[in-house]
C-alpha positions, 0 to 999 in steps of 0.5 A: 444248477443251484441258486441262492435266495436273498431275504430282507430283514427290516431293522425297525420292525424285525419283519423278514421278507423272504426270497426277494431276489435270486443270487448265486450260492456264494454271494457277498453283499454290499450296500452303497447309496441304497443299492445292493451290490451282490458279488456272485463269487465261485463259478458265477463270476459277476456283480449283480445290482439290485434296487430295493426301491424297484421291488428288489429287481436286478437292474444290471449285471456285470461279468468279472470274466469266467474263472475270475472268482470275484471276492469283494466290491466297493463303489466310489462315485458310481464306479464299482471296484471289484477284487478277483481271487484267481491268479490269472485275474488277481487284480482290481476290476473297475465296472462303470 
């Protein structure tokens, strides 16, 4: 089984901090209100919530259902809206 590793670039100093968190090998990252939402796509099928203020700890992880192949997310008022690619799940999943 393979994993991906999240690294961080400070845009003020250009300092890189390597391997702050484990993610899937096919992630899409979004940041809302300072929280990182990782849409772990192909074969991972989940949304991972990472808090930079807690040392990039994963604070929550939500399944999008096996085989759903989530593609993207947007967070509005604390709710994540996740698009899923596979035909049986081609809709928007709402995560509270």
